[in-house]
KOLFIMAR-738720 format. One line per field, with one value per residue: y, z, x of N, C-alpha, C in turn; chain. Coordinates in nm, 3 decimals. Layout:
npy	[Y_...]
npz	[Z_...]
npx	[X_...]
capy	[Y_...]
capz	[Z_...]
capx	[X_...]
cpy	[Y_...]
cpz	[Z_...]
cpx	[X_...]
unit	[A_...]
***
This chain:
npy	[2.942_2.806_2.530_2.680_2.711_2.456_2.333_2.498_2.442_2.154_2.144_2.265_2.113_1.856_1.991_2.059_1.744_1.629_1.785_1.746_1.422_1.496_1.492_1.280_1.002_0.901_0.641_0.529_0.524_0.311_0.133_0.069_-0.040_-0.311_-0.402_-0.449_-0.567_-0.858_-0.891_-0.934_-1.135_-1.376_-1.394_-1.223_-1.019_-0.857_-0.778_-0.624_-0.408_-0.244_-0.043_0.093_0.351_0.619_0.643_0.546_0.448_0.209_0.234_0.121_0.028_-0.179_-0.390_-0.457_-0.592_-0.355_-0.110_0.045_-0.002_0.105_0.071_0.170_0.143_0.148_0.170_-0.050_-0.207_-0.295_-0.466_-0.691_-0.805_-0.845_-1.044_-1.243_-1.342_-1.529_-1.792_-1.887_-1.941_-2.156_-2.142_-1.859_-1.603_-1.356_-1.053_-0.780_-0.523_-0.296_-0.041_0.343_0.563_0.850_1.175_1.422_1.785_1.967_1.759_1.656_1.454_1.155_0.934_0.660_0.429_0.130_-0.180_-0.464_-0.864_-1.092_-1.449_-1.695_-1.991_-2.081_-2.278_-2.526_-2.393_-2.161_-1.858_-1.513_-1.189_-0.823_-0.503_-0.146_0.003_0.277_0.444_0.615_0.844_0.878_1.041_0.923_0.981_0.999_0.767_0.590_0.526_0.375_0.600_0.585_0.394_0.312_0.250_0.083_-0.225_-0.568_-0.831_-1.164_-1.475_-1.326_-1.333_-1.530_-1.853_-1.815_-1.932_-2.267]
npz	[2.109_1.860_1.969_1.964_1.673_1.635_1.770_1.671_1.430_1.429_1.589_1.319_1.192_1.271_1.363_1.043_0.990_1.136_0.974_0.718_0.816_0.849_0.593_0.327_0.111_-0.213_-0.107_0.087_-0.024_-0.133_0.052_0.229_0.067_-0.045_0.185_0.248_0.049_0.122_0.327_0.197_0.011_0.221_0.391_0.575_0.773_1.032_0.973_0.762_0.827_1.005_0.859_0.732_0.793_1.063_0.960_0.725_0.474_0.205_-0.161_-0.342_-0.650_-0.882_-1.179_-1.169_-1.297_-1.520_-1.439_-1.187_-0.907_-0.618_-0.305_0.001_0.231_0.667_0.804_0.992_0.920_0.684_0.713_0.891_0.712_0.463_0.645_0.759_0.538_0.426_0.499_0.403_0.159_-0.118_-0.278_-0.316_-0.509_-0.536_-0.697_-0.767_-1.050_-1.277_-1.129_-1.062_-0.809_-0.706_-0.574_-0.338_-0.436_-0.210_-0.042_0.151_0.115_-0.083_-0.430_-0.538_-0.842_-0.945_-1.061_-0.961_-0.959_-0.863_-0.806_-0.757_-0.594_-0.506_-0.385_-0.500_-0.782_-0.982_-1.020_-1.133_-1.124_-1.185_-1.019_-1.144_-0.912_-0.741_-0.491_-0.143_0.036_0.316_0.658_0.928_1.303_1.174_1.067_0.735_0.597_0.449_0.356_0.185_-0.045_-0.332_-0.606_-0.984_-1.022_-1.172_-1.163_-1.020_-1.305_-1.502_-1.706_-1.836_-1.692_-1.531_-1.741_-1.573]
npx	[3.606_3.687_3.488_3.253_3.258_3.178_2.972_2.776_2.795_2.742_2.425_2.329_2.354_2.183_1.974_1.895_1.827_1.694_1.480_1.469_1.369_1.139_0.987_0.883_0.980_1.067_1.180_1.088_0.866_0.869_0.969_0.750_0.559_0.687_0.704_0.451_0.395_0.478_0.339_0.163_0.144_0.252_-0.027_-0.041_-0.184_-0.204_0.073_0.036_-0.145_0.042_0.148_-0.054_-0.235_-0.358_-0.572_-0.681_-0.833_-0.957_-1.092_-1.272_-1.385_-1.587_-1.705_-2.065_-2.336_-2.471_-2.311_-2.092_-1.999_-1.884_-1.710_-1.643_-1.417_-1.291_-0.974_-1.004_-1.231_-1.193_-0.914_-1.013_-1.210_-1.023_-0.867_-1.051_-1.105_-0.871_-0.862_-1.070_-0.940_-0.769_-0.536_-0.326_-0.164_0.057_0.109_0.287_0.298_0.413_0.475_0.505_0.592_0.613_0.659_0.520_0.506_0.542_0.637_0.563_0.383_0.303_0.265_0.197_0.085_0.038_-0.030_-0.189_-0.212_-0.430_-0.350_-0.635_-0.740_-1.049_-1.320_-1.235_-1.235_-1.027_-0.945_-0.833_-0.762_-0.740_-0.637_-0.612_-0.407_-0.399_-0.225_-0.200_0.006_0.220_0.350_0.382_0.363_0.671_0.651_0.622_0.360_0.020_-0.225_-0.474_-0.596_-0.758_-0.888_-0.979_-1.115_-1.162_-1.357_-1.391_-1.327_-1.135_-0.904_-0.663_-0.589_-0.235_0.049_0.161]
capy	[2.969_2.663_2.498_2.735_2.684_2.271_2.339_2.567_2.282_2.009_2.244_2.256_1.948_1.778_2.024_1.964_1.572_1.666_1.832_1.605_1.328_1.520_1.474_1.184_0.993_0.792_0.530_0.457_0.487_0.171_0.030_0.007_-0.165_-0.410_-0.482_-0.470_-0.715_-0.960_-0.963_-1.019_-1.317_-1.405_-1.368_-1.197_-0.922_-0.728_-0.681_-0.486_-0.326_-0.187_0.025_0.134_0.511_0.588_0.698_0.467_0.404_0.112_0.243_-0.034_0.004_-0.285_-0.401_-0.482_-0.581_-0.269_-0.001_0.037_-0.051_0.113_0.062_0.202_0.044_0.229_0.068_-0.166_-0.326_-0.378_-0.583_-0.779_-0.862_-0.950_-1.196_-1.385_-1.436_-1.615_-1.915_-1.945_-1.890_-2.248_-2.121_-1.777_-1.586_-1.218_-0.993_-0.598_-0.460_-0.097_0.080_0.460_0.662_0.990_1.296_1.594_1.880_1.989_1.646_1.582_1.280_1.077_0.815_0.532_0.394_-0.008_-0.305_-0.562_-0.935_-1.213_-1.548_-1.800_-2.043_-2.031_-2.358_-2.623_-2.278_-2.021_-1.731_-1.397_-1.054_-0.736_-0.401_-0.080_0.091_0.388_0.476_0.781_0.799_1.005_0.996_0.917_0.966_0.983_0.652_0.623_0.502_0.384_0.650_0.535_0.307_0.340_0.204_-0.009_-0.391_-0.658_-0.977_-1.314_-1.476_-1.191_-1.363_-1.665_-1.907_-1.823_-2.064_-2.308]
capz	[1.971_1.767_2.014_1.938_1.530_1.594_1.850_1.574_1.282_1.496_1.581_1.230_1.070_1.348_1.281_0.933_1.011_1.220_0.944_0.659_0.839_0.820_0.509_0.253_0.013_-0.287_-0.054_0.242_-0.012_-0.192_0.194_0.245_-0.120_0.010_0.310_0.237_-0.050_0.132_0.389_0.150_0.018_0.325_0.436_0.766_0.795_1.075_0.942_0.633_0.913_1.084_0.729_0.738_0.855_1.180_0.883_0.630_0.366_0.090_-0.184_-0.461_-0.808_-0.967_-1.219_-1.088_-1.413_-1.596_-1.313_-1.197_-0.812_-0.523_-0.190_0.062_0.373_0.701_0.810_1.135_0.816_0.568_0.750_0.945_0.566_0.432_0.776_0.790_0.341_0.394_0.550_0.250_-0.031_-0.068_-0.275_-0.341_-0.554_-0.518_-0.817_-0.856_-1.141_-1.327_-1.033_-1.020_-0.744_-0.718_-0.428_-0.375_-0.464_-0.087_-0.017_0.308_0.090_-0.195_-0.388_-0.614_-0.886_-0.936_-1.158_-0.878_-1.006_-0.793_-0.846_-0.591_-0.551_-0.425_-0.361_-0.640_-0.920_-1.017_-1.076_-1.201_-1.145_-1.182_-0.940_-1.100_-0.777_-0.687_-0.301_-0.100_0.168_0.446_0.735_1.055_1.410_1.209_1.013_0.645_0.619_0.357_0.427_0.133_-0.180_-0.460_-0.800_-1.019_-1.034_-1.239_-1.050_-1.134_-1.398_-1.598_-1.772_-1.861_-1.576_-1.559_-1.757_-1.514]
capx	[3.627_3.696_3.369_3.139_3.182_3.128_2.888_2.708_2.774_2.663_2.332_2.291_2.330_2.095_1.827_1.895_1.821_1.601_1.373_1.451_1.283_0.909_0.958_0.832_1.053_1.052_1.266_1.006_0.722_0.927_0.982_0.609_0.471_0.818_0.696_0.328_0.363_0.544_0.318_0.028_0.183_0.217_-0.133_-0.019_-0.260_-0.134_0.201_-0.020_-0.210_0.101_0.149_-0.176_-0.215_-0.513_-0.744_-0.662_-0.900_-0.967_-1.235_-1.269_-1.429_-1.604_-1.848_-2.178_-2.457_-2.403_-2.293_-1.991_-2.046_-1.772_-1.734_-1.513_-1.372_-1.258_-0.886_-1.078_-1.331_-1.086_-0.843_-1.145_-1.233_-0.889_-0.849_-1.158_-1.094_-0.762_-0.948_-1.164_-0.895_-0.717_-0.462_-0.308_-0.038_-0.012_0.199_0.284_0.345_0.421_0.423_0.557_0.659_0.583_0.599_0.429_0.588_0.512_0.785_0.472_0.354_0.388_0.149_0.174_0.021_0.049_-0.136_-0.151_-0.230_-0.391_-0.505_-0.625_-0.838_-1.132_-1.378_-1.204_-1.214_-0.885_-0.993_-0.750_-0.827_-0.633_-0.713_-0.492_-0.425_-0.379_-0.217_-0.149_0.153_0.187_0.479_0.293_0.452_0.743_0.665_0.548_0.228_-0.056_-0.311_-0.523_-0.573_-0.812_-0.896_-1.078_-1.123_-1.207_-1.349_-1.379_-1.267_-1.124_-0.819_-0.661_-0.467_-0.073_0.067_0.224]
cpy	[2.870_2.591_2.582_2.731_2.542_2.335_2.416_2.508_2.184_2.071_2.250_2.166_1.850_1.861_2.000_1.827_1.576_1.683_1.730_1.499_1.373_1.502_1.276_1.114_0.866_0.631_0.428_0.415_0.306_0.068_-0.024_-0.056_-0.314_-0.468_-0.533_-0.554_-0.843_-0.995_-0.993_-1.161_-1.402_-1.416_-1.350_-1.026_-0.797_-0.684_-0.559_-0.368_-0.229_-0.028_0.091_0.263_0.460_0.584_0.629_0.439_0.339_0.168_0.182_0.002_-0.065_-0.297_-0.490_-0.442_-0.469_-0.137_-0.030_0.055_0.022_0.112_0.086_0.133_0.155_0.112_-0.078_-0.306_-0.364_-0.499_-0.661_-0.832_-0.932_-1.066_-1.270_-1.428_-1.494_-1.767_-1.959_-1.957_-2.061_-2.235_-1.975_-1.751_-1.419_-1.134_-0.818_-0.566_-0.330_-0.039_0.172_0.513_0.827_1.070_1.375_1.616_1.931_1.913_1.621_1.426_1.296_1.006_0.751_0.477_0.200_-0.096_-0.406_-0.754_-1.052_-1.256_-1.615_-1.875_-2.051_-2.175_-2.458_-2.489_-2.179_-1.957_-1.587_-1.302_-0.910_-0.592_-0.302_0.012_0.165_0.462_0.567_0.708_0.959_0.981_1.042_0.896_0.964_0.837_0.638_0.510_0.481_0.479_0.638_0.487_0.287_0.221_0.111_-0.181_-0.477_-0.762_-1.051_-1.361_-1.428_-1.235_-1.478_-1.725_-1.886_-1.969_-2.153_-2.354]
cpz	[1.879_1.863_1.975_1.807_1.582_1.689_1.755_1.492_1.361_1.564_1.453_1.146_1.160_1.384_1.165_0.901_1.024_1.113_0.802_0.703_0.846_0.700_0.341_0.136_-0.099_-0.204_0.048_0.162_-0.068_-0.099_0.212_0.113_-0.033_0.099_0.317_0.172_0.041_0.242_0.313_0.095_0.091_0.447_0.595_0.748_0.898_1.078_0.807_0.727_1.010_0.985_0.734_0.801_0.971_1.062_0.742_0.601_0.215_-0.026_-0.365_-0.524_-0.795_-1.054_-1.128_-1.217_-1.481_-1.542_-1.318_-1.010_-0.713_-0.360_-0.120_0.225_0.479_0.766_0.889_0.998_0.711_0.576_0.844_0.809_0.473_0.545_0.803_0.614_0.359_0.458_0.432_0.117_-0.035_-0.171_-0.310_-0.441_-0.548_-0.646_-0.822_-0.953_-1.200_-1.206_-1.093_-0.934_-0.777_-0.539_-0.448_-0.360_-0.249_-0.010_0.134_0.264_-0.056_-0.262_-0.557_-0.745_-0.924_-1.008_-1.069_-0.916_-0.901_-0.839_-0.729_-0.706_-0.472_-0.449_-0.512_-0.805_-0.903_-1.048_-1.015_-1.168_-1.097_-1.056_-0.990_-0.965_-0.798_-0.518_-0.275_0.099_0.292_0.518_0.842_1.182_1.357_1.088_0.884_0.686_0.505_0.396_0.348_-0.023_-0.238_-0.589_-0.825_-1.006_-1.162_-1.175_-1.135_-1.214_-1.513_-1.686_-1.740_-1.764_-1.660_-1.624_-1.699_-1.537]
cpx	[3.564_3.580_3.218_3.076_3.152_3.013_2.742_2.650_2.686_2.532_2.249_2.238_2.247_1.949_1.796_1.822_1.665_1.442_1.378_1.376_1.126_0.955_0.961_0.957_1.063_1.115_1.182_0.853_0.781_0.926_0.831_0.515_0.566_0.761_0.510_0.279_0.376_0.432_0.160_0.053_0.179_0.085_-0.133_-0.135_-0.220_-0.019_0.144_-0.062_-0.077_0.121_0.043_-0.162_-0.381_-0.612_-0.722_-0.780_-0.935_-1.103_-1.194_-1.380_-1.500_-1.707_-1.891_-2.296_-2.365_-2.365_-2.194_-1.972_-1.912_-1.850_-1.566_-1.549_-1.233_-1.112_-0.953_-1.140_-1.216_-0.980_-0.872_-1.202_-1.118_-0.884_-0.926_-1.146_-1.000_-0.779_-1.015_-1.081_-0.819_-0.528_-0.402_-0.151_-0.096_0.118_0.119_0.336_0.347_0.407_0.526_0.549_0.654_0.553_0.568_0.502_0.638_0.636_0.649_0.420_0.320_0.234_0.225_0.118_0.128_-0.061_-0.071_-0.291_-0.296_-0.453_-0.480_-0.764_-0.916_-1.283_-1.377_-1.252_-1.115_-0.961_-0.807_-0.796_-0.701_-0.713_-0.534_-0.517_-0.340_-0.339_-0.135_-0.095_0.168_0.318_0.381_0.345_0.555_0.794_0.577_0.481_0.153_-0.194_-0.485_-0.543_-0.650_-0.800_-0.982_-1.040_-1.180_-1.199_-1.430_-1.301_-1.234_-1.023_-0.786_-0.575_-0.350_-0.042_0.183_0.422]
unit	[A_A_A_A_A_A_A_A_A_A_A_A_A_A_A_A_A_A_A_A_A_A_A_A_A_A_A_A_A_A_A_A_A_A_A_A_A_A_A_A_A_A_A_A_A_A_A_A_A_A_A_A_A_A_A_A_A_A_A_A_A_A_A_A_A_A_A_A_A_A_A_A_A_A_A_A_A_A_A_A_A_A_A_A_A_A_A_A_A_A_A_A_A_A_A_A_A_A_A_A_A_A_A_A_A_A_A_A_A_A_A_A_A_A_A_A_A_A_A_A_A_A_A_A_A_A_A_A_A_A_A_A_A_A_A_A_A_A_A_A_A_A_A_A_A_A_A_A_A_A_A_A_A_A_A_A_A_A_A_A_A_A_A_A]
***
């Protein structure tokens, strides 16, 4: 009888753990943010790609003349773009601020809002731009991944240089 009770309790706990792994948590999302931020600071395209879902899409809005232009990139194009861009940049700094993480009510996905500041030198000119990022997350094969990043960016020398 004790064996049957122990077996039932153990089966219940294992089933609960398996079910719990099907839900995304704030900790999952924070882990993805931390790893991809470190990869960005290190200009490591492959590490960034590890945390982008198979159907990943990046949607970038930026001012162009009197209009707002929108660019959509799938995972392959996005990774190619950043990987080919790293060698052209002389100096690069990356900072994330004002991050807020939410889990959707069904627990299957979540999203974050952040402000990304990138400071870079290109052809001897130092530029600072900000991007208000909205990222969507889900579990893919049991791993937390980013499924979409969208937001609005200001391109070029949009802010004073940070104080040294």
